[in-house]
C-alpha positions in Angstrom: 10.0 -79.8 -63.1 10.0 -77.3 -60.2 8.5 -73.9 -60.4 10.6 -71.6 -62.5 13.4 -69.7 -60.7 14.1 -66.3 -62.1 12.1 -64.2 -64.3 9.7 -65.6 -66.9 9.6 -63.8 -70.3 6.8 -61.3 -70.7 4.8 -61.3 -73.9 6.0 -58.8 -76.4 5.7 -60.7 -79.7 2.6 -60.6 -81.8 1.1 -63.4 -84.0 -1.9 -63.6 -86.2 -4.4 -66.0 -84.7 -5.3 -68.9 -87.1 -8.9 -68.9 -85.8 -10.1 -65.4 -86.6 -7.0 -63.5 -87.9 -7.1 -61.2 -84.9 -3.9 -60.2 -83.2 -2.8 -62.1 -80.1 0.4 -61.9 -78.1 2.6 -64.8 -77.5 5.7 -65.1 -75.2 8.9 -63.7 -76.6 10.5 -67.1 -76.3 8.4 -68.4 -79.2 10.9 -66.5 -81.4 13.5 -69.1 -80.5 11.4 -71.9 -82.0 11.8 -70.6 -85.6 15.4 -71.8 -86.1 14.2 -75.4 -85.6 12.1 -75.3 -88.8 14.8 -73.3 -90.6 17.3 -76.1 -90.2 15.1 -78.4 -92.4 13.2 -75.8 -94.4 14.9 -76.8 -97.7 13.3 -80.3 -97.6 9.9 -81.0 -99.1 7.0 -80.8 -96.6 3.6 -82.5 -96.4 1.4 -84.6 -94.2 1.6 -88.4 -94.1 -1.3 -90.7 -94.9 -3.6 -91.8 -92.1 -2.0 -95.3 -92.1 1.4 -93.7 -91.8 0.3 -91.6 -88.9 -1.0 -94.7 -87.2 2.3 -96.4 -87.8 4.1 -93.4 -86.2 1.8 -93.6 -83.1 2.5 -97.3 -82.8 6.2 -96.5 -83.0 5.9 -93.8 -80.4 4.2 -96.0 -77.9 6.5 -99.0 -78.5 9.9 -97.3 -79.0 10.1 -93.5 -79.0 8.5 -93.1 -75.6 11.1 -95.3 -73.9 13.9 -93.1 -75.2 12.6 -90.1 -73.2 12.0 -91.7 -69.9 14.1 -91.7 -66.7 12.9 -95.3 -66.0 10.0 -97.0 -64.4 9.2 -93.8 -62.4 7.9 -91.9 -65.5 7.5 -94.5 -68.3 3.7 -94.4 -67.9 3.7 -90.7 -68.4 5.3 -90.9 -71.8 3.6 -94.1 -72.9 0.1 -93.6 -71.5 -0.6 -90.2 -70.1 0.8 -88.1 -72.9 -1.0 -90.1 -75.7 -4.2 -89.8 -73.7 -3.8 -86.0 -73.6 -2.9 -86.0 -77.3 -6.3 -87.7 -78.1 -8.0 -84.6 -76.7 -5.6 -81.9 -77.9 -4.6 -81.9 -81.6 -1.5 -79.7 -81.1 0.0 -82.4 -78.8 -0.9 -85.1 -81.3 1.0 -83.2 -83.9 3.9 -82.9 -81.5 4.0 -86.7 -81.0 3.9 -87.3 -84.7 6.7 -84.7 -85.2 9.1 -86.2 -82.6 8.4 -89.8 -83.7 8.9 -88.9 -87.4 12.4 -87.6 -86.4 13.1 -90.8 -84.5 12.0 -92.9 -87.5 14.1 -90.7 -89.8 17.1 -91.5 -87.7 16.4 -95.2 -87.8 15.5 -95.4 -91.5 18.2 -93.5 -93.4 16.7 -94.4 -96.8 13.4 -92.6 -95.8 15.0 -89.9 -93.7 14.0 -87.1 -96.1 10.4 -88.0 -96.1 10.1 -88.4 -92.3 12.1 -85.2 -91.6 9.8 -83.3 -93.9 6.8 -84.8 -92.1 8.3 -83.8 -88.8 8.5 -80.2 -89.9 4.9 -80.3 -91.2 3.5 -81.7 -87.9 5.7 -79.5 -85.7 4.6 -76.3 -87.6 0.9 -77.3 -87.5 1.1 -78.0 -83.8 2.8 -74.7 -83.1 0.0 -72.8 -84.8 -2.4 -74.1 -82.2 0.0 -74.2 -79.3 1.1 -70.5 -79.5 -2.4 -69.0 -79.0 -3.2 -71.5 -76.3 -0.3 -70.1 -74.2 -2.6 -67.1 -73.6 -5.4 -69.3 -72.2 -3.8 -72.0 -70.0 -6.5 -73.9 -68.0 -6.7 -77.0 -65.8 -8.1 -78.8 -68.8 -5.2 -78.0 -71.3 -2.2 -77.5 -68.9 -1.1 -81.2 -69.2 -1.1 -81.1 -72.9 0.7 -77.7 -72.9 3.4 -79.0 -70.6 3.9 -82.2 -72.6 4.2 -80.2 -75.9 6.9 -78.0 -74.4 8.9 -81.1 -73.4 8.5 -82.5 -76.8 9.7 -79.3 -78.4 12.9 -79.5 -76.4 13.5 -83.0 -77.8 12.8 -81.8 -81.3 15.3 -79.0 -80.8 18.1 -81.4 -79.9 17.2 -83.9 -82.6 17.0 -81.4 -85.5 20.1 -79.6 -84.5 22.0 -82.9 -84.4 20.8 -83.7 -87.9 22.2 -80.5 -89.5 25.8 -79.4 -90.0 27.4 -76.8 -87.7 26.9 -73.3 -88.9 26.0 -69.8 -87.7 22.3 -70.8 -87.4 23.0 -74.2 -85.9 25.8 -73.9 -83.3 25.6 -75.9 -80.0 25.6 -72.5 -78.2 22.4 -71.4 -80.1 20.8 -74.7 -79.5 21.3 -74.5 -75.7 19.9 -71.0 -75.8 16.9 -72.2 -77.7 16.3 -75.1 -75.3 16.5 -72.7 -72.4 13.9 -70.4 -73.8 11.6 -73.3 -74.7 11.7 -74.7 -71.2 11.9 -71.5 -69.2 9.9 -69.3 -71.5 7.1 -71.7 -72.5 6.9 -74.8 -70.4 7.6 -73.0 -67.2 4.8 -70.5 -68.0 2.5 -73.5 -67.9 4.0 -74.7 -64.6 3.7 -71.3 -63.0 0.0 -71.0 -63.8 -1.0 -74.7 -63.3 1.5 -76.2 -60.9 -1.1 -77.7 -58.5 -3.2 -79.2 -61.3 0.0 -80.8 -62.8 1.3 -82.1 -59.5 -2.0 -83.8 -58.7 -2.2 -85.3 -62.2 -0.5 -88.3 -63.8 2.4 -85.9 -64.6 3.3 -85.5 -61.0 6.2 -87.9 -61.0 8.1 -85.8 -63.5 8.2 -82.9 -60.9 9.5 -85.4 -58.3 12.3 -86.4 -60.6 13.4 -82.8 -61.2 13.1 -81.8 -57.5 14.5 -84.8 -55.9 18.1 -84.7 -54.5 20.0 -87.9 -55.2 22.5 -89.1 -52.7 24.2 -91.7 -54.9 27.9 -91.2 -55.6 29.3 -89.9 -58.8 32.5 -91.0 -60.5 35.6 -89.7 -58.8 36.8 -87.8 -61.8 33.5 -85.9 -62.0 33.7 -84.9 -58.3 37.4 -83.9 -58.7 36.7 -81.7 -61.8 33.6 -80.1 -60.4 35.7 -79.1 -57.3 38.4 -77.7 -59.7 35.6 -75.7 -61.5 34.4 -74.3 -58.2 38.0 -73.2 -57.4 38.2 -71.5 -60.8 34.9 -69.7 -60.1 36.2 -68.5 -56.7 39.5 -67.4 -58.3 37.7 -65.2 -60.8 35.4 -63.7 -58.2 37.4 -60.5 -58.0 36.8 -59.9 -61.6 33.1 -60.5 -61.6 30.1 -58.4 -60.6 28.5 -58.9 -57.1 26.3 -62.0 -57.1 27.9 -63.7 -60.1 30.1 -66.0 -58.0 27.1 -67.2 -56.1 25.2 -67.8 -59.3 28.1 -69.7 -60.9 28.6 -71.9 -57.8 24.9 -72.6 -57.7 25.0 -73.7 -61.4 27.9 -76.1 -60.6 26.1 -77.5 -57.6 23.1 -78.2 -59.7 25.3 -79.9 -62.3 26.6 -82.2 -59.6 23.0 -83.2 -58.7 22.3 -84.0 -62.4 25.4 -86.1 -62.7 24.0 -88.1 -59.8 20.7 -88.5 -61.6 22.2 -89.7 -64.9 24.3 -92.1 -62.9 21.0 -93.8 -62.0 19.5 -93.7 -65.5 19.8 -91.9 -68.8 16.9 -89.7 -69.8 15.9 -86.5 -71.3 14.7 -85.2 -67.9 18.1 -85.9 -66.3 20.0 -83.7 -68.8 17.2 -81.1 -69.3 16.9 -80.5 -65.5 19.9 -78.2 -65.4 18.8 -75.5 -67.9 15.5 -75.4 -65.9 17.1 -74.4 -62.6 20.1 -72.2 -63.6 19.7 -68.4 -63.4 18.5 -66.7 -66.5 21.5 -64.5 -66.5 23.7 -67.5 -67.3 22.1 -67.8 -70.7 22.7 -64.1 -71.4 26.3 -64.5 -70.4 26.6 -67.6 -72.6 25.4 -65.5 -75.5 28.1 -62.9 -74.6 30.8 -65.6 -74.5 31.7 -65.0 -70.8 34.7 -67.3 -70.1 33.6 -68.8 -66.8 30.1 -69.5 -68.2 31.6 -71.1 -71.2 33.7 -73.3 -69.0 30.6 -74.3 -67.0 28.8 -75.1 -70.2 31.7 -77.2 -71.4 31.2 -79.3 -68.2 27.4 -79.4 -69.1 28.6 -80.9 -72.4 30.1 -83.8 -70.4 26.7 -84.4 -68.8 25.1 -84.4 -72.3 27.6 -87.2 -73.2 25.4 -89.4 -70.9 22.7 -89.4 -73.6 25.1 -89.6 -76.6 23.8 -93.2 -77.3 20.2 -92.0 -77.5 19.0 -90.8 -80.9 18.2 -87.2 -80.0 21.4 -86.7 -78.0 23.8 -87.9 -80.7 26.9 -85.6 -81.0 25.4 -82.7 -79.2 27.6 -83.0 -76.1 30.6 -83.4 -78.3 29.7 -80.3 -80.3 29.1 -78.2 -77.2 32.4 -79.3 -75.6 34.3 -78.6 -78.9 32.7 -75.1 -79.4 33.1 -74.0 -75.8 36.8 -75.2 -75.8 37.6 -73.5 -79.1 36.1 -70.2 -77.9 38.0 -70.4 -74.6 41.3 -71.3 -76.3 41.0 -68.3 -78.6 41.3 -66.2 -75.4 44.7 -67.5 -74.5 46.6 -70.7 -73.7 45.9 -70.5 -70.0 42.4 -71.8 -70.7 43.6 -75.0 -72.4 44.2 -77.0 -69.1 40.7 -76.0 -67.9 39.0 -77.7 -70.8 41.2 -80.8 -70.8 38.9 -83.0 -68.8 35.8 -82.3 -71.0 37.9 -82.8 -74.1 39.2 -86.1 -72.8 35.7 -87.3 -72.0 34.6 -86.3 -75.5 37.6 -88.2 -77.1 36.6 -91.4 -75.3 33.1 -91.2 -76.7 34.4 -90.5 -80.2 36.8 -93.4 -80.1 34.1 -95.8 -78.9 31.9 -94.9 -82.0 28.6 -95.7 -80.2 25.7 -95.8 -82.6 22.6 -94.1 -81.0 19.4 -96.0 -81.2 
């Protein structure tokens, strides 16, 4: 990932330190992690046995790690470098156990309740040590901190997809949560330890996020992105100074990410966009700004590229549906503008792909 663009959240939330019960400050964006646990809070919780933990780690290395990679360029990061860091930082080990438990819960429906409960247990235990560590980022722990932030983003998607839509689990809220996890937490680590990360085994991830890809995208993608730019320009008279430039930049970044997923499906390909867009875009999404919602409906099409991956199941469909419904409620003139995204979603639904 590149260095954060825009403003990083400043600490204004307090948390009791598990070590000595003194008060420490953690970034405001930690508040956005709470809904993840709330979604499965009604399920029983508890740690697994040591043998079950070893089974999860074997599953992570042999199966889960492959679902988060872009390809050969970063497979060793997920399969080797991250487990190596986890052996030295318990909060990251808990993160790996949590995300793998969610993957196993997806693959073994008969045991999904047990593994979902285990995922919540390990996630919460990891967070208790990760939160205070955000106040003391060093060259020794920055790789583990960075990896834990990426894993939290995966958990956010996976848990949201496993719960029904509702006020606390809308696609809009999940996007906002992911943004704050990446920009408010992971990018805090990047800002403070970028050189140490770049020179480490994690360096290729930053290359993937920074690299411009020249491969072509499908003609319908190019056509509809051009239409989206035209809609942005047409609305410029009604927007504040600077917004048009911000919107066009977001669309341009979307086009680059469409080029990346055309070369390979991965979490980094679809998570790159929330990293680079302006922070104000998320604020406007929360305020249901029409143009921003239209741009996010297009982001939903990008998310369809990972619909057949376990953590991405249905999320793109839900985002397209919710953005479209919100826009349509403003008037019939918005219906044609969401048609392409809805058509792409309908194709996915009709194919009934089972994520793995």
